Each structure stands twice: as structure tokens, then as C-alpha cells.
C-alpha positions, 0 to 999 in steps of 0.5 A: 793702264800701264806703268809709265817708263818716264816715271822713274826719270822724275823719281830720280830727278828728286831723289836728292831733295828733302822729300826723299830724306824722310822716306825709305824701307823700314825707316832708312833713308833712301840711297841712289847710287851713281850707277842708277842715276846714269841708268835713269839718265839714259832712259830719260833720253830715250823717253824724251825721243818716243814720248811726245804730244800729239797736239801740233805746235803753233795753235793760237787761240788768241788769249781766249778764256776756256771756262772749266767746270771742275767737280770732285766729290771732296773739296780737297780734291780741287788740287788734282785739276788746278792750284793757285801758285807753285809751293815747292811741293812735288805734286802741287808744283806738277798740277801748276806747271801743266796749266801753265804749259797749257795756257802758254802753248795754246795762248788761252786763260783757264778759268776754273769754276769748282764744285763738290758733290759732298758739299751739296752742289749736284753739277748734273742739275747745273749741266742739264739746266745750262744745255737745255736752256741753250746756254754756252757756259762751259767749254770742258766739264769734269765731274764724278762718273757716277754723277755724269754718267746719267746725263748721256740720257738727256742727249746733252753731251757731245760725242767725242768719238773722232773729234780733231786733236783727241787721241784716245788710243794713246797711253794717257788715256785709259781705253778700257775705262772709256769703253765701259762708259760706252754703248756700241761703237763710235759713240764715246761721251766720257773719257778719263785717264791721266788728264786727272790725278783723280782716278789713281787716287781713288783706286782701292788698296789695303794697308797692312800694319807691319808691327801687328803683322810681325808680332803674328807672322815671320815678317812683312816679306812673307806678306809680300811673297804671298801677294806676288805668288798669287795667293793673296785671296778673300779666304786668306784674308778672312782666316788672318782676320779671325786669327787677329782678334784680341779682347784687349779690355778683357770685358768678354765683348767684341767692342771698339776697344779690341784688336781686330783683323780689319775695319770695314763700313758697309758702303763703298769699301764693299764694292772693292771687295766685290770687283777686286774679286773679278765679279762682273755685273756685265760683259759685252756681245760682238757689238760692244753691247752690255749684257747682264751676267752677275746672276751666277755661282761665283757671285752667290758664293762671294756674297756669302762669304762677304756676309760672313766676313762682315758678320760672322768673323770675330776679327772684323770690326764694322764701323758706321758707314760714313766718312768719319769712320773712313777718315778718322776712326779707322786710321786712328785705330790702325795707327794705335796698332789695333787694326791689321788691315785698313782698306782704303784707296791710294789717297788714304796714304795722304791721311796716314802721312803724319801718323807714326804707323809703319804699314805696307800697301797690298791689293784687295784679295783675289777670289781664289788663286785661279784668278789670273790677276789682282784687280783694283776698282777705280771708285765711282767718285772718279772723275771724267771728262766730257763736252756739252752739246752747247759747247762752241769752242770744240777745237780749243777744247779737245786740243787742251783736253788731249795736251792735259792728258799728255802732260799728266802722263808725262809729268803730273802722274809721275810725281804723284805716283813715283814720288807722293806714293812710292816715296813720300807717303809709303813707308817701304821702298823695297823692290817687292813693295814697289812691284805690288804698288805697280800691280795695284796700279796696272790692274785698274778695273770698273764695270758698266753697270758699276758706272751707270748703277743709279740708272740701271736699278742698282745692279752694280752696287747689289752686294753693297746693298745686301751687305748694308741690309745684313743679307746674304741671299744674292739669288733671292735679291736678284730674282726679285729685281731681275725684270727691273734690271733687264728693263732698265738696261734695255732702256738705257741701250735704247736711248744711248743708241739712238742719240745722234750727237 
């Protein structure tokens, strides 16, 4: 994913609104000069001339109703796809106006059916039953990648490769992510990109408590420089956590009332430490076929370091692995200045919006300084789009999907990223802070085995399973399951490559 030049257009347009009045570096108000406004206006003209939809005008689908099955992991994520009305909120209105523009351009009505995985609804079961019964129930399907991806094995997803109106080489589609969901050439069953806010919101990052940092170091600029100089590594994180521990209640034990360097859980956060460190479960051969590569010295060493961080570092507090910890306990402790680092996602900023803590945002650490860049894992609850083989409105569906992704790129992502993340929720608008946010955003990563983990015997989450079981012997665990991993991968490749649709 690349940072959009068009982002600065919307940011400038909104700098004089009430959104900006509450933001700025170190509590100050953001100031936009006349010169900056003029520069952005020039850029806006250039952007309007170069960024255009590839879906032709004049398509009229006769007032047809397009049925969209929309499933995110959390119920409160439904706003990323549709909202009922304009409210004056920047992101809400960007989504509302996008959908209105789609309906007007194509003369259609978008009818969303919402489902939520953590609410007990498994849309994979719903889709499988619908398609296998030959029912034409849905025109477009959105769902969490870990839930949808295995459906390709049932041969009930339509191959999107080469379909009219879809231009997957455009910047509003995340080509790397789409490739990781595929096997071989010419078969694309799932797509993702700026068609939804969900991927960006589920990219991993770390929040830094500025007050605690200033008490132990020279100031947050030092942290920013460390990141920008490529020196923010796993070992550095571990050392800072060790230095941060304080027995605040003086009882001589490591308990919930003490000060720690970081709070963690032994579930989804573990995945971000893994893949942000550059650990790869698979690579690709010349035919774009995935090949297992996780069993190597780097992974063995990283697993040992991750175990040491969780269980041997006094400055690490391991919370119960649930969303009460992620959404309430850890943010509260961070707000009380008892955690230096709060690991999470871009959406975690929404949980901190009404808290007093002053924070910075940085990426998860690299494996070591030799890594070429920081990486940001898009978590497996990220939303992807697909069409069932029973779809009877392929032309309408692909036109809407392409236009939705384009409008997301041009309008919705700028509203969320440039205004909500960089301004509305962020506590720092300095150049270095914004540069680091762009680094996180621009280096989204994933892995075929992470996406298809549940069809591959668990190889994509092996470090999560080890840490959750308080084990560090990666080589031993891998050796026990290697034949299963290889068998599952071979079966997946055979099924995938034999699908005709």
C-alpha cells in the first residue's frame, strides 16, 4: 500500500473545522499557513487530473437492488461499510457519501446484510449452504479473511481474474495482499484494498506513553529518531521493558498494581511480533506456488526471544488473552501511566480518544537493524471481498466493487487516515510523528500461511501457539507437525489449482 498524495487534499480542507481545534503536537493547536493551503490547492488540481475512476460513466443498472453480505469481526465495525445518515463526523460522512455516489452513478440500491463473527454468526457456513443449494442470495460478499479464505476449497467462489471493470493493478487494490491469498497465476478469488477501511484499521502498531518515556529518557524525539534511524529492534524493546519495571505498591511481587514496560496477551498480539520481525512462513516459486520456509534459524531465535519477553522479562505484564484485556484493562493501565508501551492496532486509537494519556505511535520492532524496513501485519480479521459462483449480476457487482475501491482511495481512506488517525485521534502532529505513521501504513504485510492458517494445520500461528503454551522450542514443535503442514499445503495447492471457476 502506498501513501496517497490525495490524502493531503482532504486534510487541508478540514483543517479549519472543529476537528482540528482539539489536536496538535503536545497539546497545542494545529496551525495551517496560507502558503501551505496554496500548495495543497495546487496539489488538488493535479490530483483531480490524474486520479480517475476506470469504470465508465453511463452504466445504468435500472434501479436494481444489490444485496451485500457484510461481515466484520466486531459489530461496531459496520461503519466501515455503511452508515444510515450523514452526521457531520468526517469518517461517517465519507462512507455515507461513497455509498450515495455508488447508488447515483449506477442507478442501484445497496442493501446491506450485517453479520459479526464475534457475535456467533459464521458467514462461511451461511455462504456455503447458500451456494451449495444453488441459491442466488448475495451479489457481493465481504468478510474476515481467516473466515472466508477456506471457502475456496469448496469451489464456491468465483474467479475474479480478468473480469470486466475490475482493475486490480490500480493503487486502490493491495496487490501484495491479493497475491498472498492466491495460488498460481490467473486465479483470484479474494480481493482487498481501499474498498474497505477495515484493513488499515487492523494494521498493528505500538502506542508509547510520552509521560513515562520522558521520565526515563530525554524525550519522545529520541524515540522518533531511533525508529527513523532503523534502530528500533526487538532487543531494544526488551531492554526498555526491563528498565521500566517498578514495584509501585512495594509488596515485593510482580502484580497488577506495578509499573511495566509493556502489556501483552498470548493471542493475536503475538502474531504482530512475529510477522513484523520479518518472519515468513512461506515464499513463492516461479509459478507463484507457496513453499514452506518457516523452519530456519531466524524463526528459532525469534521464538526464544519472544518467550523470554513474555515470561522472563520483569517489565512485561501478561494479561488474560481476551478482549477485556485488549479493550479495557490494558488501555486503562496505559492511561494511568503504568505501561510504557501499549501494543494494538490503528483502531486502538479510538479506544484512547477520550483518555488523558499523551502518546506517540510507532511500529512493532524489527528483528534487528539489518532488516530493510519495518513491517505492519494486517491482522487476519481484516475484511476481504469476493463473489459466490451463484452470482447472477457479475457485471453490476464488479463495477460497484471497482468504483467502491476507487472512492475509498480518493475519499474514505483520506478521511480516516489523514484526519481521524493523523489528527483526530493522534496526540502528535510533528513531522517525525506523521512520517512514522506513514511508515506503518506503507509497509503492510501478510503471509499465505497466516491467511490460510486454519486449512494448513496451524503453521501460520505456530509462534502464537508456542507462546500461549509457555513453550519456546520451535524446532521441536515444527518437527512434530512438519508432515502435517506439508500434507495440508499440498492438498490446498491441489484443490486450488484444480478449480475450474
